N, C-alpha and C positions, 0 to 999 in steps of 0.2 A: 339459517345457515342455508337454505335452499335458496333464498333471494341472493345472497353473496355468490352462491356457485351459479345461478344464471346470468347475474351482471357479468363475470368472467369469459361468458361464451363469446365467440366470435359471430362475424356477419351472416354466417351459415346456417347460424342457430336462432336468427332473428325472430321467425315466425313461431318457433316454439316457444320462445321467451315471451312473445306477444300472447301467446295462450294462457300460459301460466299466470300473467298479469290479469288477466280478466277472470280468474278464479278467486275465489274468495279464501280458500283453505286448499293446501295441496302438501302431500307428503315428501319426504326424501327418496322414499320408494318409489313414488310416481315419476319424479323427476328422473331418476336412474332408469328406469323403462323407459321414458320418452327418449332419453339421451341415448340409449343403446339402439333405440329403433330408428332414430333418425339417423345416427352413425352408419348403421346397417344400408338405409336408403341412399346416403351420400356414396359410401363404397361400391354399391351397385352400380349406381350412374357413373361413376368413375371406371368401373370395368367394362361398361357398354362402350362409353366414350373412347376408351384405349384400344379396345376390339375393334371398332369403327376404323380408327386411325390406322391400325396395322392391316386391316382388309383393304383400305384405300391405298396404302403404301405398297401392296402386293399386287392391286390391281392395274 
């Protein structure tokens, strides 16, 4: 099941998929934790980019 989940992820998650490919065994819980962490980092990066764009627009 975890493999099916990982193969459906987009390019933004490629590095994470490669990490799991290198592991012999992993649980669905590990996948969920990593996905949540990656999603949070992506959201933070997006927020920073948007804040910089707003700042440049006002300056």
